[in-house]
VOZA-384672 format. One line per 3 residues: number of its first residue (from 0); their letters; for each residue x, z, y negated of C-alpha. Coordinates in Angstrom, 3 decimals. Each point is the difference from the previous one (the first is absolute). Example, Ala and Ser with C-alpha at 12.3 -4.5 7.8 and 13.67 -1.06 7.14 Angstrom:
BEGIN
0	as	12.300,7.800,4.500 | 1.370,-0.660,-3.440 .
// end
This chain:
BEGIN
0	mrt	-4.216,22.329,10.728 | -1.835,-2.256,-2.400 | 1.830,-3.141,-1.022 .
3	flg	1.043,-0.834,-3.538 | -2.556,-2.810,0.099 | -2.864,2.302,0.892 .
6	nlk	1.050,2.591,-2.539 | 0.298,-2.432,-2.887 | -3.526,-1.231,0.707 .
9	gvf	-1.156,3.551,-0.569 | 1.644,0.231,-3.384 | -1.944,-2.882,-1.480 .
12	rqr	-3.299,0.522,1.817 | -0.165,3.581,-1.166 | 0.042,0.077,-3.777 .
15	dls	-0.248,3.799,-0.032 | 3.186,1.133,-1.730 | 0.400,3.173,2.047 .
18	hni	-0.142,-2.054,3.222 | 2.639,-2.405,-1.265 | 2.282,2.812,-1.104 .
21	rfl	-0.372,1.710,3.378 | 0.693,-3.184,1.974 | 3.015,-1.125,-2.018 .
24	nqr	1.472,3.471,0.083 | -0.331,0.132,3.800 | 1.170,-3.536,0.788 .
27	fni	2.711,-0.581,-2.600 | 0.456,3.427,-1.555 | -1.126,-1.406,-3.352 .
30	rik	-2.721,0.925,-2.438 | -2.086,-2.484,-1.972 | 0.656,0.430,-3.681 .
33	dqr	-2.237,-2.720,-1.435 | -2.955,-1.117,2.116 | -0.938,-2.551,-2.669 .
36	lyd	2.984,-2.155,0.951 | -1.269,-0.416,3.562 | -3.529,-0.727,-1.171 .
39	lal	1.305,-2.655,-2.412 | 1.979,-1.614,2.820 | -3.327,-0.955,1.606 .
42	vhr	-1.467,-1.675,-3.097 | 0.225,-3.797,0.048 | -0.015,-1.856,-3.306 .
45	ssa	-3.359,-1.599,0.877 | -1.731,3.366,-0.358 | 1.931,1.441,-2.922 .
48	enk	-0.781,-0.353,-3.679 | 3.040,1.911,-1.156 | 2.336,1.156,2.799 .
51	dne	0.773,-1.513,3.379 | 2.694,0.297,2.648 | 2.211,-2.944,-1.048 .
54	rle	2.659,2.088,-1.737 | 0.204,2.328,2.989 | 0.147,-3.048,2.277 .
57	llg	3.006,-1.358,-1.899 | 1.762,3.348,0.259 | -0.877,0.453,3.660 .
60	dav	1.322,-3.458,0.830 | 3.382,0.897,-1.496 | 0.025,3.428,1.662 .
63	ldl	-0.728,-1.380,3.470 | 2.577,-2.741,-0.492 | 2.677,2.610,-0.746 .
66	iva	-1.074,2.345,2.799 | 0.038,-2.720,2.655 | 3.323,-1.413,-1.249 .
69	dfl	1.507,3.501,0.119 | -1.368,0.609,3.508 | 1.253,-3.308,1.392 .
72	ykd	3.432,0.335,-1.631 | 0.551,3.421,1.589 | -1.661,-0.571,3.393 .
75	fpt	1.316,-3.524,0.680 | 3.647,0.053,-1.145 | 0.945,-3.153,1.934 .
78	lne	-2.507,-2.297,-1.722 | 1.326,-2.295,-2.687 | -1.581,-0.480,-3.423 .
81	gel	-2.077,-2.980,1.076 | -1.370,1.794,3.064 | -0.827,3.110,-2.014 .
84	tkl	-1.833,-2.107,-2.577 | -2.072,-1.827,2.618 | -0.866,3.172,1.907 .
87	kak	-1.018,1.804,-3.194 | -2.195,-2.933,-0.975 | -1.798,0.173,3.357 .
90	iis	-0.628,3.734,-0.211 | -1.471,-0.072,-3.518 | -1.615,-3.432,0.213 .
93	rdq	-3.515,-0.397,-1.342 | -1.370,-0.621,3.501 | 1.694,3.137,1.329 .
96	lns	-1.244,2.220,-2.825 | -3.512,-1.442,0.327 | 0.090,0.817,3.703 .
99	igh	1.110,3.582,-0.656 | -2.664,0.390,-2.667 | -2.639,-1.092,2.516 .
102	qyg	1.278,2.512,2.529 | -0.350,2.691,-2.655 | -3.587,-1.034,-0.742 .
105	lvd	0.817,-0.541,-3.663 | -2.467,-2.887,-0.327 | -2.829,2.540,0.098 .
108	ele	1.587,2.033,-2.785 | 0.832,-2.795,-2.435 | -2.037,-0.073,-3.190 .
111	lvk	-0.779,-3.585,-0.986 | -2.796,-2.252,-1.112 | -1.307,-2.125,2.860 .
114	qkd	0.858,-3.595,-0.794 | -0.414,-3.095,2.124 | 3.587,-1.006,-0.580 .
117	ldp	1.503,3.480,0.535 | 0.843,0.994,3.561 | 0.939,3.711,0.168 .
120	sli	1.956,-0.598,3.204 | 2.474,-2.159,-1.926 | 0.767,2.527,-2.732 .
123	ign	0.126,3.231,1.985 | 3.800,-0.201,0.212 | 0.057,0.194,-3.798 .
126	vle	-1.984,3.231,0.222 | 2.519,1.413,2.451 | 2.773,-0.766,-2.488 .
129	aif	-1.996,1.706,-2.744 | -0.408,3.103,2.187 | 3.751,0.240,0.419 .
132	gam	0.447,-0.550,-3.702 | -2.290,2.975,-0.564 | 1.846,2.057,2.587 .
135	yld	3.341,-0.767,-1.645 | -1.242,1.150,-3.411 | -1.622,3.078,1.499 .
138	qgy	2.648,1.027,2.520 | 3.274,-1.723,-0.861 | 2.220,-2.244,2.081 .
141	tlt	1.061,2.253,2.889 | -3.455,0.931,1.247 | -1.355,-3.498,-0.621 .
144	hra	2.923,-1.360,2.024 | -0.867,2.331,2.866 | -3.662,-1.066,-0.031 .
147	aia	0.781,-3.725,-0.193 | 2.521,0.067,2.842 | -2.454,1.933,2.176 .
150	mfk	-2.635,-2.643,-0.740 | 2.225,-2.976,0.771 | 1.384,1.539,3.191 .
153	etc	-3.535,0.584,1.204 | -1.370,-3.429,-0.874 | 2.949,-2.433,0.219 .
156	dvp	1.951,-1.071,3.061 | 3.313,-0.291,-1.846 | 2.085,-0.821,3.121 .
159	lml	-2.361,-2.880,0.795 | 0.186,-1.220,-3.599 | 3.784,0.120,0.262 .
162	enl	-0.088,-1.961,3.245 | -2.206,-2.634,-1.610 | 2.531,-0.497,-2.782 .
165	hda	2.110,-1.926,2.491 | -2.887,-1.580,1.909 | 0.265,-3.800,0.004 .
168	ksl	-3.649,-0.529,-0.920 | 0.237,2.445,-2.907 | 3.146,-1.714,-1.275 .
171	lle	-1.684,-3.385,0.298 | -3.068,1.173,-1.908 | 2.254,1.490,-2.669 .
174	wsq	1.779,-3.343,-0.332 | -3.303,-1.872,-0.280 | -1.232,2.296,-2.759 .
177	kkk	3.254,-0.338,-1.921 | -0.042,-3.794,0.324 | -3.783,-0.227,-0.459 .
180	kal	-0.387,-1.856,3.283 | -3.239,0.145,2.012 | 0.777,1.048,3.586 .
183	nfr	-2.423,-0.526,2.852 | 0.386,1.663,3.410 | -1.906,-1.528,2.905 .
186	vrp	0.033,1.625,3.426 | -1.578,-1.344,3.185 | 0.086,1.139,3.627 .
189	kpd	1.857,-2.011,2.630 | -1.173,-0.661,3.585 | 2.712,2.327,1.331 .
192	grf	-1.410,2.965,-1.949 | 2.646,-0.095,-2.706 | -0.610,-0.836,-3.664 .
195	kas	1.384,-2.720,-2.214 | 0.311,0.526,-3.745 | 0.441,-2.774,-2.557 .
198	iyi	1.010,0.527,-3.620 | -0.887,-2.470,-2.722 | 0.954,-0.309,-3.637 .
201	gdm	-3.027,-1.784,-1.333 | -0.666,-2.668,2.635 | 3.613,-0.221,1.179 .
204	lia	0.935,1.632,3.296 | 3.342,1.786,-0.398 | 0.337,2.137,3.152 .
207	qge	-1.595,1.072,3.264 | 0.542,2.926,2.338 | -1.377,1.448,3.215 .
210	grs	-0.538,3.507,1.314 | -2.000,2.197,2.323 | -2.154,1.153,-2.911 .
213	kkk	-1.185,-1.535,-3.261 | 2.268,2.353,-1.919 | 3.095,-0.944,2.003 .
216	aek	-0.786,-3.706,-0.309 | -0.329,0.317,-3.779 | 3.227,1.983,-0.168 .
219	eaa	1.908,-2.661,1.939 | -1.472,-2.774,-2.118 | 0.888,1.911,-3.164 .
222	kra	3.638,0.355,1.128 | 0.212,-3.746,0.529 | -1.712,-0.694,-3.314 .
225	lav	2.561,2.140,-1.821 | 2.796,-1.946,1.674 | -1.574,-3.283,-1.101 .
228	iei	-0.409,1.241,-3.567 | 3.616,1.167,-0.111 | 1.138,-3.506,1.007 .
231	le	-2.250,-1.705,-2.537 | 1.105,2.262,-2.835 .
// end
């Protein structure tokens, strides 16, 4: 069975309307009503004199936000509001959507003017949002919801993201971003084969930790750093 990822590539690499209708009917039991919406979703403002995908991008952003919030609310009933908000932000983050867009090969489909200061790899997540904006207008919420959830389940490790919500290093990085503090992790091997991690805020050492791997050493150091910060605050 072809994956959702592989199938969606086919939709946008084959502009033949009959092919798209056949694929969408088979995979999602839907029929394309307005092919122009999907074509517009691939038009960046750099290449458009009149119409581009920015309006569809805005709509798609809101649609995906609702779909993911709905999914998390129903599938993770024990998470509190703060945890749901953080997990949703990870799933629909710009980096995550850019990564999915790359997996779909959307960079090759994007219509833009080549500019020295425009990196297609950094805007491909916007195109993905525009595609879902087009799908919502063309198909409605229910079928767009089904397609989006299939995509995220195939491309996102949600349990791992959930685990990282409570990871000491993730919490420390979140604190540093909120407080606008520059964190620096330094890890070096020890003679006994273990690793020692040191965490600095600027030039000030705030915590150290050891472990059998670099990751475990950083995790231990992060736990201690959080304890230090809690005391200082």
